[in-house]
C-alpha positions as CSV (number, residue, x, y, z in Angstrom):
1,X,46.2,36.9,56.3
2,X,49.4,37.5,58.4
3,X,52.5,38.6,56.4
4,X,56.0,38.0,57.5
5,X,57.8,40.8,59.4
6,X,60.8,42.1,57.5
7,X,64.2,41.6,59.3
8,X,64.6,45.1,60.2
9,X,61.2,45.5,61.5
10,X,61.6,42.5,63.5
11,X,64.9,43.7,64.9
12,X,63.2,46.8,66.4
13,X,60.6,44.6,67.8
14,X,62.9,42.3,69.5
15,X,65.1,45.1,70.8
16,X,62.3,46.6,72.8
17,X,61.9,46.2,76.4
18,X,60.6,48.4,79.4
19,X,63.7,50.3,79.6
20,X,64.0,50.9,76.0
21,X,60.6,51.6,74.3
22,X,61.2,51.6,70.5
23,X,58.8,54.3,69.1
24,X,59.5,57.5,67.4
25,X,57.2,60.5,67.7
26,X,56.6,64.2,66.7
27,X,55.1,67.1,68.5
28,X,53.3,69.6,66.3
29,X,51.9,73.0,67.5
30,X,49.2,74.8,65.9
31,X,47.6,78.3,66.0
32,X,43.9,78.0,65.8
33,X,42.3,79.8,62.6
34,X,40.8,83.2,63.2
35,X,37.3,81.6,62.6
36,X,37.6,78.8,65.2
37,X,35.2,78.5,68.1
38,X,36.2,77.8,71.7
39,X,36.0,73.9,71.1
40,X,38.3,73.6,68.1
41,X,40.5,71.0,69.7
42,X,37.4,68.9,70.6
43,X,36.0,69.4,67.1
44,X,39.4,68.1,65.6
45,X,39.3,65.0,68.0
46,X,35.7,64.2,67.1
47,X,36.5,64.4,63.5
48,X,39.3,62.1,63.9
49,X,37.1,59.6,65.7
50,X,34.8,59.7,62.6
51,X,37.5,58.5,60.3
52,X,35.6,56.3,57.9
53,X,38.5,54.2,56.8
54,X,41.9,53.6,58.5
55,X,44.9,53.3,56.3
56,X,46.5,49.7,56.4
57,X,49.7,50.8,57.9
58,X,47.8,52.0,60.9
59,X,45.5,48.6,61.3
60,X,48.5,46.0,61.5
61,X,49.9,44.8,64.7
62,X,52.4,41.9,65.3
63,X,51.5,38.5,66.3
64,X,53.1,35.2,66.8
65,X,51.3,32.0,67.1
66,X,50.9,28.4,65.9
67,X,49.3,29.9,62.7
68,X,52.6,31.8,61.9
69,X,54.6,28.7,62.8
70,X,56.0,30.7,65.9
71,X,57.4,33.4,63.8
72,X,56.4,37.2,64.2
73,X,53.9,38.4,61.6
74,X,51.9,41.4,60.6
75,X,47.9,40.8,61.0
76,X,45.1,43.2,60.4
77,X,43.4,44.1,63.7
78,X,39.7,42.9,63.3
79,X,38.6,44.6,66.4
80,X,40.2,47.9,65.8
81,X,39.2,50.6,68.3
82,X,40.0,54.0,67.2
83,X,39.2,55.7,70.6
84,X,42.2,53.7,72.0
85,X,44.7,55.3,69.3
86,X,43.2,58.9,69.2
87,X,43.0,60.6,72.6
88,X,42.1,63.9,73.7
89,X,44.0,65.6,76.6
90,X,44.1,68.9,78.4
91,X,47.1,70.5,80.3
92,X,46.9,71.6,83.9
93,X,47.3,75.3,84.6
94,X,49.0,77.5,84.0
95,X,49.2,75.9,80.6
96,X,52.8,76.7,79.8
97,X,55.0,74.8,77.1
98,X,56.6,73.4,80.3
99,X,53.5,71.5,81.3
100,X,53.2,70.4,77.6
101,X,56.7,68.9,77.5
102,X,56.2,67.3,80.8
103,X,53.1,65.6,79.3
104,X,55.0,64.5,76.1
105,X,58.0,63.1,78.3
106,X,55.4,60.8,80.2
107,X,53.6,59.8,77.1
108,X,56.8,58.9,75.4
109,X,58.0,56.7,78.0
110,X,55.1,54.5,77.7
111,X,55.3,51.3,75.5
112,X,52.9,50.7,72.9
113,X,50.6,47.6,73.3
114,X,51.5,44.9,70.9
115,X,48.0,43.5,70.8
116,X,46.9,46.6,69.0
117,X,48.3,48.5,66.0
118,X,51.4,50.3,67.3
119,X,50.5,54.0,67.2
120,X,48.8,56.9,69.0
121,X,47.7,60.3,68.3
122,X,47.2,62.9,71.1
123,X,45.3,66.0,70.6
124,X,46.2,68.4,73.5
125,X,44.5,71.6,74.5
126,X,45.0,74.0,77.5
127,X,47.9,75.9,76.4
128,X,47.9,79.3,77.8
129,X,48.4,81.1,74.5
130,X,45.4,79.1,72.9
131,X,47.4,76.9,70.6
132,X,46.6,73.2,70.1
133,X,49.2,70.5,70.2
134,X,49.3,67.2,68.7
135,X,51.8,64.4,69.8
136,X,51.8,61.3,67.5
137,X,53.9,58.2,68.0
138,X,54.6,55.2,65.8
139,X,56.7,52.1,66.6
140,X,60.0,52.0,64.8
141,X,58.9,48.5,63.3
142,X,56.3,50.5,61.2
143,X,58.5,53.5,59.9
144,X,61.9,54.9,60.6
145,X,62.2,58.3,62.5
146,X,62.6,60.3,59.4
147,X,59.8,58.8,57.6
148,X,57.6,59.4,60.5
149,X,58.4,63.0,60.6
150,X,57.6,63.1,56.9
151,X,54.5,61.4,57.1
152,X,53.2,63.7,59.8
153,X,54.1,66.6,57.7
154,X,53.0,65.3,54.3
155,X,49.2,65.6,55.4
156,X,49.6,69.4,55.8
157,X,48.7,72.0,53.3
158,X,50.2,75.4,52.4
159,X,46.5,76.6,51.9
160,X,45.0,78.2,55.1
161,X,41.6,77.9,53.6
162,X,41.5,74.1,53.0
163,X,39.4,72.2,55.3
164,X,38.2,68.6,55.9
165,X,41.7,67.2,56.0
166,X,42.4,63.8,57.2
167,X,45.3,62.9,59.7
168,X,47.9,60.5,58.8
169,X,45.9,57.5,59.7
170,X,43.1,58.4,57.4
171,X,43.0,56.4,54.3
172,X,41.8,59.4,52.2
173,X,45.3,61.0,53.1
174,X,47.1,57.6,52.2
175,X,45.5,57.8,48.8
176,X,47.7,60.6,48.1
177,X,50.7,59.3,46.3
178,X,53.3,61.2,48.1
179,X,51.8,60.3,51.6
180,X,51.7,56.7,50.6
181,X,55.2,56.6,49.5
182,X,56.4,58.1,52.8
183,X,54.4,55.6,54.8
184,X,55.7,52.6,52.9
185,X,59.4,53.9,52.7
186,X,61.9,52.8,55.1
187,X,65.3,54.3,54.9
188,X,66.8,51.3,56.7
189,X,66.1,49.2,53.7
190,X,68.7,48.4,50.9
191,X,67.8,50.4,48.1
192,X,66.1,48.4,45.4
193,X,68.0,49.9,42.8
194,X,71.3,48.4,44.2
195,X,69.8,45.0,43.9
196,X,68.8,45.4,40.1
197,X,71.2,43.3,38.6
198,X,73.4,40.3,39.9
199,X,76.5,42.2,38.4
200,X,75.8,45.1,40.4
201,X,75.8,43.1,43.6
202,X,78.8,41.2,42.5
203,X,80.7,44.5,41.8
204,X,79.8,45.8,45.2
205,X,80.9,42.5,47.0
206,X,84.3,42.5,45.3
207,X,84.9,46.2,46.4
208,X,83.9,45.6,50.0
209,X,87.3,44.5,51.5
210,X,88.9,47.4,50.0
211,X,86.3,49.8,51.4
212,X,86.5,48.0,54.8
213,X,90.2,48.4,54.8
214,X,90.1,52.2,54.1
215,X,87.3,52.5,56.7
216,X,89.4,50.6,59.6
217,X,92.4,52.7,58.6
218,X,90.8,55.9,59.2
219,X,89.1,54.7,62.3
220,X,92.4,53.6,63.8
221,X,94.0,56.9,62.9
222,X,91.2,58.7,64.7
223,X,89.9,60.2,61.5
224,X,86.3,60.7,60.7
225,X,84.6,57.7,59.0
226,X,81.8,55.0,59.5
227,X,83.8,53.7,62.2
228,X,85.0,55.3,65.6
229,X,87.6,53.8,68.1
230,X,88.1,56.9,70.1
231,X,84.8,57.9,71.6
232,X,85.4,58.4,75.3
233,X,83.4,57.1,78.2
234,X,80.7,59.5,79.0
235,X,77.6,59.9,81.3
236,X,75.5,59.1,78.3
237,X,76.9,55.7,77.7
238,X,75.4,53.8,80.5
239,X,72.2,51.6,81.2
240,X,69.1,53.7,81.0
241,X,65.6,53.5,82.5
242,X,62.3,53.7,80.6
243,X,61.3,57.1,81.9
244,X,61.8,59.9,79.2
245,X,62.4,63.7,79.4
246,X,61.8,65.7,76.4
247,X,62.7,69.3,75.7
248,X,62.3,71.5,72.6
249,X,62.8,74.9,71.2
250,X,63.5,76.4,67.8
251,X,65.9,79.2,66.3
252,X,65.6,81.3,63.3
253,X,67.3,79.8,60.2
254,X,68.5,83.1,59.3
255,X,70.7,83.3,62.3
256,X,72.2,79.7,61.5
257,X,72.7,80.7,57.9
258,X,74.7,83.8,58.7
259,X,77.1,81.9,60.7
260,X,77.3,79.2,58.1
261,X,77.9,82.0,55.4
262,X,80.5,83.8,57.6
263,X,82.4,80.8,58.5
264,X,82.2,79.1,55.0
265,X,80.8,75.9,56.6
266,X,77.5,74.1,56.0
267,X,74.3,74.7,57.9
268,X,74.6,71.3,59.4
269,X,78.0,72.1,60.6
270,X,76.6,75.0,62.5
271,X,73.7,72.7,64.1
272,X,76.6,70.3,65.0
273,X,78.7,73.1,66.6
274,X,75.7,74.5,68.6
275,X,75.1,70.9,69.8
276,X,79.0,70.3,70.6
277,X,79.1,73.5,72.5
278,X,75.8,73.1,74.3
279,X,77.0,69.4,75.5
280,X,80.4,70.7,76.3
281,X,78.8,73.3,78.8
282,X,76.2,71.0,80.1
283,X,78.7,68.3,80.8
284,X,81.2,70.8,82.5
285,X,78.1,72.1,84.9
286,X,77.9,68.7,85.9
287,X,81.7,68.1,86.4
288,X,81.2,65.2,83.7
289,X,83.3,66.5,80.7
290,X,85.7,63.9,79.3
291,X,89.2,65.1,78.2
292,X,88.7,63.7,74.8
293,X,86.1,64.8,72.3
294,X,82.8,63.3,72.3
295,X,81.9,61.5,69.0
296,X,78.4,61.6,67.4
297,X,76.8,59.3,65.0
298,X,75.3,61.6,62.3
299,X,73.1,60.3,59.4
300,X,73.8,61.8,56.1
301,X,72.8,61.9,52.6
302,X,75.4,61.3,50.2
303,X,76.1,61.2,46.5
304,X,77.7,58.0,46.2
305,X,80.1,56.7,43.4
306,X,78.3,54.3,41.0
307,X,77.2,53.6,37.5
308,X,74.6,51.4,35.9
309,X,77.0,48.4,36.2
310,X,78.0,49.4,39.7
311,X,75.3,49.2,42.3
312,X,72.4,49.4,39.9
313,X,72.8,53.0,39.0
314,X,74.5,54.6,42.0
315,X,72.8,58.0,42.9
316,X,71.8,59.0,46.5
317,X,72.6,56.9,49.4
318,X,72.1,57.2,53.3
319,X,75.1,56.6,55.3
320,X,76.4,57.4,58.9
321,X,79.5,59.5,59.7
322,X,81.0,59.4,63.1
323,X,81.9,63.1,64.0
324,X,84.2,64.4,66.6
325,X,82.2,67.3,68.2
326,X,85.2,69.1,69.5
327,X,84.0,69.2,73.0
328,X,87.6,69.2,74.0
329,X,87.9,72.6,72.3
330,X,87.0,76.0,74.1
331,X,86.7,78.5,71.3
332,X,83.4,78.3,69.3
333,X,85.1,79.2,66.1
334,X,87.8,76.5,66.4
335,X,85.1,74.0,67.4
336,X,83.2,74.7,64.3
337,X,86.2,74.5,62.0
338,X,87.0,71.1,63.7
339,X,83.6,69.8,63.1
340,X,83.5,71.0,59.5
341,X,86.8,69.3,58.8
342,X,85.5,66.2,60.6
343,X,82.4,66.2,58.6
344,X,84.0,66.7,55.4
345,X,86.6,63.9,55.9
346,X,83.7,61.5,56.8
347,X,81.5,62.3,54.0
348,X,84.5,62.2,51.4
349,X,85.3,58.7,52.9
350,X,81.9,57.4,52.2
351,X,81.2,59.1,49.1
352,X,84.0,57.1,47.5
353,X,81.8,53.9,48.1
354,X,78.8,52.4,46.2
355,X,75.4,52.5,48.0
356,X,75.8,49.0,49.1
357,X,79.2,49.7,50.6
358,X,77.9,52.6,52.4
359,X,75.2,50.6,53.9
360,X,77.5,48.0,55.0
361,X,80.2,50.2,56.3
362,X,77.4,52.2,58.2
363,X,76.0,49.0,59.7
364,X,79.5,48.1,60.8
365,X,79.9,51.4,62.6
366,X,76.5,50.9,64.3
367,X,77.0,47.0,65.3
368,X,78.9,47.9,68.5
369,X,76.2,50.2,69.8
370,X,73.9,47.1,69.7
371,X,76.4,44.5,70.8
372,X,77.6,46.4,73.9
373,X,74.3,46.6,75.8
374,X,73.5,43.0,74.7
375,X,76.7,42.0,76.4
376,X,76.0,44.3,79.4
377,X,79.3,46.1,78.9
378,X,78.0,49.6,79.1
379,X,80.2,51.9,81.2
380,X,83.0,49.2,80.8
381,X,84.3,49.3,77.5
382,X,84.5,52.5,75.1
383,X,81.2,53.1,73.3
384,X,81.5,53.3,69.4
385,X,79.9,56.9,69.7
386,X,78.5,59.0,72.5
387,X,75.2,60.3,71.1
388,X,73.3,60.5,67.8
389,X,72.5,64.0,66.2
390,X,70.2,64.1,63.3
391,X,69.0,66.9,61.1
392,X,66.1,66.5,58.6
393,X,65.0,69.0,56.1
394,X,61.4,69.9,56.6
395,X,58.6,72.1,54.8
396,X,60.0,75.3,53.6
397,X,56.7,77.0,53.7
398,X,54.2,77.7,56.4
399,X,51.7,74.8,56.6
400,X,48.2,74.5,57.8
401,X,45.9,71.7,59.2
402,X,42.1,72.6,58.5
403,X,43.2,76.3,58.8
404,X,45.3,75.9,61.8
405,X,48.7,77.4,61.3
406,X,51.5,74.9,62.1
407,X,53.9,77.1,64.4
408,X,56.4,74.5,65.3
409,X,57.2,70.7,64.6
410,X,59.6,68.9,66.9
411,X,60.9,65.2,66.6
412,X,60.7,63.1,69.7
413,X,63.2,60.3,69.2
414,X,64.6,57.0,70.7
415,X,67.3,56.8,73.5
416,X,68.8,53.4,73.6
417,X,70.7,51.3,76.0
418,X,74.2,52.9,76.2
419,X,73.0,56.2,74.4
420,X,70.9,58.0,76.9
421,X,70.6,61.2,74.8
422,X,69.3,61.8,71.2
423,X,69.3,65.3,69.5
424,X,67.2,65.3,66.4
425,X,66.1,68.7,64.5
426,X,64.2,69.5,61.5
427,X,63.8,72.7,59.6
428,X,60.5,74.2,59.2
429,X,59.8,77.4,57.1
430,X,62.1,80.0,58.8
431,X,63.1,78.0,61.8
432,X,65.4,75.0,62.9
433,X,63.2,73.0,65.3
434,X,65.3,71.0,68.0
435,X,63.8,68.0,69.8
436,X,66.1,66.6,72.7
437,X,65.0,63.3,74.1
438,X,66.9,61.6,76.9
439,X,66.5,59.1,79.7
440,X,65.0,61.0,82.7
441,X,67.4,59.6,85.2
442,X,70.6,59.5,83.4
443,X,70.5,62.8,81.8
444,X,69.2,65.2,84.5
445,X,68.1,68.8,84.0
446,X,67.8,68.1,80.3
447,X,66.2,71.6,79.5
448,X,69.6,73.3,80.6
449,X,70.6,72.1,77.1
450,X,68.2,74.4,75.5
451,X,70.0,77.3,77.4
452,X,73.2,76.2,76.4
453,X,72.1,75.7,72.7
454,X,71.0,79.5,72.8
455,X,74.2,80.6,74.4
456,X,76.1,78.7,71.9
457,X,74.5,80.2,68.8
458,X,75.3,83.7,70.3
459,X,78.8,82.7,70.8
460,X,79.2,81.5,67.2
461,X,77.7,84.7,65.9
462,X,80.2,86.6,68.0
463,X,83.1,84.3,67.0
464,X,82.4,84.6,63.3
465,X,81.7,88.4,63.4
466,X,78.1,87.9,62.8
467,X,76.9,89.7,65.9
């Protein structure tokens, strides 16, 4: 029986076109267990094909027909073909990480077929060091990017001796409460706690005008908030093609924490400073650096103001802060200090609001990024922000899949019209893993940003006296 697609998921479906595929993905690298034979990847693939029951999330696909009265709805795939969704690939020689990233770049530029469930899992062998990779992509209409990463990670285990483990689409894994909750949760939904009482909604609505005025005032003053009016035009804020380029690397968390401690900033501030400095040097190489600082949209978890009578209990909320990356500042230490101040001001602005107000203000800040490409104004008017940078906490301990040690996990995100570059990173065990996804034509030599990230971390260490 078809079920109605919720407005958020429908928005992701309707926003999709050939130049803007709307799926998120993850790349995981595994070191084979010591007792593995030469056909470990093939055995993992065949085991996936033998999955007895596929979880409901991975069986539904969108449909629109007379039976749904012309509306988009989810329906179960009665002709589900697991061999279409789970695929086995091998890299060409010499099997470097470069060849792996090229394959991921091509796969990520291909749209998912709507007549089938909107996901794929690729098991990839042929790396010269013997590792096995897994690239998994899911449509944004199924899960948001953060939930997708957590879903991939939640089926892993800290036990290296555990075997017979299912992949995320296996119903056995989804019977695990933690995995099921991750699969079903969407961080784009309004928190149900905020809808608990009519009084809570009324209180939020009454406070929205004042919250809007405060947010607009900060935006006009060029201060950090959920709105930005001062992002310069940049080479990232143009129409994009459907071809993708993906670059990934990781750095020890110990190095990033040392800079954070020495500068009395947060770990996320240091990550943003690495990105700000890397983007500055990248654009300088291309003679494309704007005079004004680039602005990044940064999703943040917040402790919002609230009580039982206000937004149904308050608590945690997810908001978007527009952060100036100080790309107009040459000194790494000064750039870090400026980013710290911008992040602090933005978070303080949102933390004074209730969860519903945070969602409303963040949605208002994001609205121009959707309206500008729809009106075909990319490159003509100022963008609301120049790029998206996300930092997601990941597993703190080493994880395994059927005895294979996870050595790295890298998010592969969604560039959008007018937003050609997306930087997403997640922590894993002792590392911070960066995934850079860009339009292949609009963002040339994307891998150069990895060199600049490495140089910028070294520059921050020197500037803060760590090195």
